[in-house]
C-alpha positions as CSV (number, residue, x, y, z in Angstrom):
1,M,-52.9,8.8,-18.4
2,L,-51.5,5.3,-19.6
3,S,-50.7,7.7,-23.0
4,S,-49.4,10.2,-21.2
5,A,-46.8,8.4,-19.7
6,I,-45.6,6.8,-22.9
7,P,-43.4,10.0,-24.2
8,Q,-41.6,9.4,-20.7
9,L,-41.2,5.8,-20.8
10,R,-39.6,6.2,-24.4
11,A,-37.3,9.1,-22.8
12,A,-36.3,6.5,-20.2
13,S,-35.3,3.9,-22.7
14,R,-33.4,6.1,-24.5
15,R,-31.5,6.8,-21.6
16,L,-30.9,3.3,-20.6
17,Q,-29.5,2.2,-24.1
18,R,-27.2,5.2,-24.1
19,L,-25.4,4.2,-20.7
20,G,-25.7,0.7,-21.9
21,S,-23.6,1.5,-25.0
22,A,-21.4,2.9,-22.3
23,L,-20.9,0.0,-20.2
24,P,-18.5,-2.2,-22.4
25,A,-16.0,0.2,-22.8
26,V,-16.0,1.2,-19.2
27,L,-15.6,-2.7,-18.3
28,A,-13.0,-3.1,-21.0
29,A,-10.7,-0.2,-19.3
30,G,-10.2,-2.7,-16.1
31,P,-7.9,-1.3,-13.0
32,G,-5.5,1.6,-14.3
33,G,-7.8,3.3,-16.7
34,S,-8.6,2.9,-20.4
35,G,-5.0,4.2,-21.4
36,R,-6.5,6.6,-23.9
37,W,-8.4,10.0,-23.8
38,E,-11.8,9.7,-24.6
39,Q,-15.1,12.0,-24.3
40,R,-18.1,11.2,-22.5
41,S,-21.6,12.5,-22.0
42,V,-22.6,13.6,-18.5
43,G,-24.6,9.9,-18.2
44,Q,-21.8,8.2,-19.1
45,R,-19.7,9.9,-16.6
46,R,-22.4,9.1,-13.7
47,A,-22.2,5.4,-14.8
48,Y,-18.1,5.3,-14.8
49,G,-17.8,7.0,-11.5
50,Q,-19.3,4.1,-9.6
51,W,-17.6,0.9,-8.0
52,S,-15.6,-1.3,-10.0
53,G,-14.3,-5.2,-8.6
54,A,-11.3,-4.6,-10.6
55,Y,-9.2,-6.4,-7.6
56,G,-11.0,-9.9,-7.3
57,S,-14.0,-9.3,-5.0
58,T,-12.5,-6.1,-3.6
59,L,-14.4,-3.0,-4.7
60,V,-12.1,-0.3,-6.0
61,P,-13.4,2.9,-6.6
62,I,-12.9,4.5,-10.0
63,V,-11.6,8.2,-10.3
64,V,-12.4,10.3,-13.4
65,E,-10.0,13.4,-14.5
66,Q,-11.4,16.0,-16.7
67,T,-8.9,18.3,-18.7
68,A,-9.1,20.3,-21.8
69,R,-7.9,16.8,-23.9
70,G,-11.1,15.1,-22.5
71,E,-11.3,12.5,-19.5
72,R,-9.1,10.0,-18.0
73,S,-10.2,7.1,-15.6
74,F,-7.9,5.5,-12.8
75,D,-8.7,3.1,-10.0
76,I,-7.8,4.8,-6.8
77,Y,-4.6,3.0,-6.4
78,S,-3.0,3.8,-9.8
79,R,-4.5,7.6,-9.0
80,L,-2.7,7.8,-5.7
81,L,0.6,6.1,-7.6
82,K,0.6,9.3,-9.9
83,E,0.8,11.2,-6.5
84,R,4.1,8.8,-5.8
85,I,1.6,7.2,-3.0
86,I,2.1,3.2,-2.6
87,M,-0.4,1.5,-0.5
88,L,1.0,-1.7,1.2
89,S,-2.1,-3.3,2.5
90,G,-2.8,-6.6,3.8
91,P,-0.5,-10.0,4.3
92,V,2.9,-9.6,2.9
93,N,3.0,-12.1,0.0
94,D,4.9,-12.8,-3.2
95,T,2.4,-11.0,-5.4
96,M,2.3,-8.3,-3.1
97,S,5.8,-8.2,-2.8
98,S,6.3,-8.0,-6.8
99,L,3.8,-5.3,-7.1
100,V,5.4,-3.0,-4.8
101,V,8.7,-3.3,-5.9
102,A,7.5,-2.8,-9.3
103,Q,5.8,0.6,-8.0
104,L,9.1,1.8,-6.0
105,L,11.2,1.2,-9.3
106,F,9.2,2.9,-11.5
107,L,8.6,5.8,-9.5
108,E,12.2,6.5,-9.0
109,A,12.9,6.1,-12.8
110,E,10.2,8.8,-13.1
111,D,12.1,11.0,-10.7
112,P,15.2,9.8,-8.6
113,D,15.3,12.5,-6.2
114,K,11.2,13.0,-5.6
115,P,10.1,11.3,-2.2
116,I,8.0,8.5,-2.3
117,S,5.0,7.8,0.6
118,V,4.3,4.5,1.6
119,Y,1.2,3.8,3.6
120,I,1.2,0.7,5.6
121,N,-1.6,-1.4,6.8
122,S,-0.5,-5.1,7.3
123,P,-0.3,-7.9,9.6
124,G,2.7,-9.3,8.1
125,G,3.8,-12.2,6.1
126,S,6.3,-13.8,4.3
127,V,10.0,-13.3,5.6
128,T,11.3,-13.6,2.0
129,A,8.6,-11.6,0.0
130,G,8.9,-8.7,2.9
131,L,12.6,-8.5,2.4
132,A,12.4,-8.1,-1.6
133,I,10.3,-4.8,-0.8
134,Y,13.2,-3.9,1.8
135,D,15.9,-4.5,0.1
136,T,14.1,-2.1,-2.8
137,M,13.2,0.4,-0.5
138,Q,17.2,0.7,0.7
139,Y,18.3,0.1,-2.6
140,I,16.6,3.0,-5.0
141,Q,17.6,6.8,-4.3
142,C,14.3,8.1,-3.7
143,P,13.7,9.2,-0.1
144,I,11.1,7.1,1.3
145,S,8.4,8.4,4.0
146,T,6.5,5.5,5.8
147,L,3.2,5.8,7.7
148,C,1.1,3.0,9.5
149,T,-2.3,3.0,9.4
150,G,-4.3,0.3,11.3
151,Q,-1.4,-2.0,11.9
152,A,2.2,-2.7,11.1
153,C,2.8,-6.0,12.8
154,S,5.8,-8.7,11.8
155,M,7.3,-7.7,8.5
156,G,5.0,-5.0,8.4
157,S,6.8,-3.6,11.2
158,L,10.1,-3.5,9.4
159,L,9.0,-2.1,6.4
160,L,7.6,0.5,8.5
161,A,11.1,1.4,10.4
162,A,12.8,1.2,6.8
163,G,11.7,4.5,5.9
164,S,14.0,7.7,5.8
165,K,15.5,8.7,8.8
166,G,12.8,11.3,10.7
167,Q,10.3,10.5,7.6
168,R,8.6,7.2,9.6
169,F,5.2,7.8,11.1
170,S,1.9,6.4,12.7
171,L,-1.5,7.7,13.1
172,P,-2.3,7.5,16.6
173,H,-4.3,4.7,17.0
174,S,-2.4,2.3,15.1
175,T,-0.8,-1.3,16.5
176,I,2.9,-1.8,16.2
177,M,4.1,-5.6,16.8
178,I,7.5,-7.1,16.5
179,H,8.4,-10.6,17.0
180,Q,10.9,-13.6,15.6
181,P,10.2,-15.6,12.5
182,S,8.5,-18.9,12.6
183,G,8.1,-21.4,10.6
184,G,8.0,-25.4,10.3
185,A,9.9,-28.2,8.3
186,E,8.9,-31.7,7.7
187,G,10.9,-34.8,6.5
188,Q,14.3,-36.7,7.5
189,A,16.1,-35.4,10.9
190,S,18.8,-33.8,8.7
191,D,16.5,-31.7,6.6
192,I,15.1,-30.7,9.6
193,A,18.3,-29.7,11.0
194,I,18.8,-27.6,7.7
195,H,15.9,-25.6,8.1
196,A,16.0,-25.1,11.6
197,R,19.5,-23.6,11.2
198,E,18.3,-21.2,8.1
199,I,15.7,-19.8,10.4
200,L,17.9,-19.2,13.1
201,K,20.1,-17.0,10.8
202,T,17.0,-15.3,9.3
203,R,16.3,-14.3,12.9
204,E,20.0,-13.1,13.2
205,R,19.3,-11.1,10.1
206,L,16.1,-9.9,10.9
207,N,17.5,-8.5,14.5
208,R,20.4,-6.9,13.0
209,I,17.7,-5.2,10.3
210,Y,15.9,-3.7,13.5
211,V,19.0,-2.8,15.3
212,K,20.2,-0.8,12.3
213,H,16.7,1.3,11.9
214,T,16.1,1.5,16.0
215,D,19.7,2.4,17.3
216,Q,18.6,-0.2,20.3
217,A,21.1,-2.6,21.5
218,L,21.4,-6.0,19.8
219,D,20.5,-7.4,23.0
220,V,17.5,-5.3,23.6
221,V,16.4,-6.1,20.2
222,E,16.7,-10.0,20.9
223,H,14.7,-9.8,23.9
224,S,12.0,-7.6,22.6
225,M,11.7,-10.0,19.3
226,E,11.6,-13.3,21.6
227,R,7.8,-13.3,21.9
228,D,5.2,-11.1,20.2
229,T,5.7,-7.5,21.3
230,F,2.9,-5.1,20.7
231,M,3.2,-1.4,21.0
232,T,1.4,1.8,20.6
233,P,2.8,4.3,18.6
234,E,4.2,6.0,21.4
235,E,5.7,3.2,22.7
236,A,7.2,2.5,19.1
237,L,8.2,5.9,18.9
238,A,10.6,5.3,22.0
239,F,11.9,2.0,20.9
240,G,12.8,4.1,17.7
241,L,10.8,2.1,15.2
242,I,9.1,5.3,14.0
243,D,9.9,9.0,14.1
244,R,6.8,11.2,14.9
245,V,2.8,10.5,15.7
246,L,0.8,12.1,13.4
247,E,-3.1,13.3,14.3
248,K,-3.7,15.6,11.3
249,R,-2.0,16.8,8.1
250,A,-0.5,20.1,8.4
251,A,-2.7,21.9,6.1
252,A,-4.6,21.3,2.8
253,G,-2.3,20.7,-0.5
254,S,0.7,19.8,2.2
255,P,2.5,16.9,0.9
256,P,0.9,13.2,1.9
257,I,3.1,12.7,4.6
258,P,5.0,16.1,6.3
259,P,8.5,16.6,6.6
260,A,9.8,15.8,9.9
261,A,9.9,18.6,12.3
């Protein structure tokens, strides 16, 4: 019985060796793909189409495309970027801001007339980092659609409202929240007074941005921003933060975010 199993063990060993030789090239490719076209065997493709820990401890799926020239791998976010989709997920900080700004500028350089879709699921974060994204959204020529999936709170709600008019959407069970900026300062009394004046100016600047994108009166925005104001998608629609609540994409093959009705 043992002798009859030896050929099967040898065959399995050869398959493992082939897969082992493929893994270094796969791991070296990292996020965004290998940057070159490669031919791979069926066994290698199976090894390649697994999860990758490319983004720190986060599991990011790798997708593989086949063409007449061979195969190319992408992490899922790079593949979505190819379709002009930007995922704005997690706290808004300087790292996220620089990545999103770079993607916006890249997509404008690719085609300044083609729309960009931004999917937002963020609790908010840094005002300066968020305003860098906001200013870039307003600066580039591309029309920008925004869609809230999960939550768009604080700076996330401002970026949601910053999409092109008629192209700001939310899924039905998302949460949108607006509030005034918060911060702290320490040091000499004169330094604390300087920081207090600066955060008041920031609050006024943010209020006027919301007025611009919601068409609400300034006093209404100021009252709503005084404390945390949570909204359902329907309430955000009535407030002017979004233009439509989406439940389902119109049809397979339709744009990632549909045109306004």
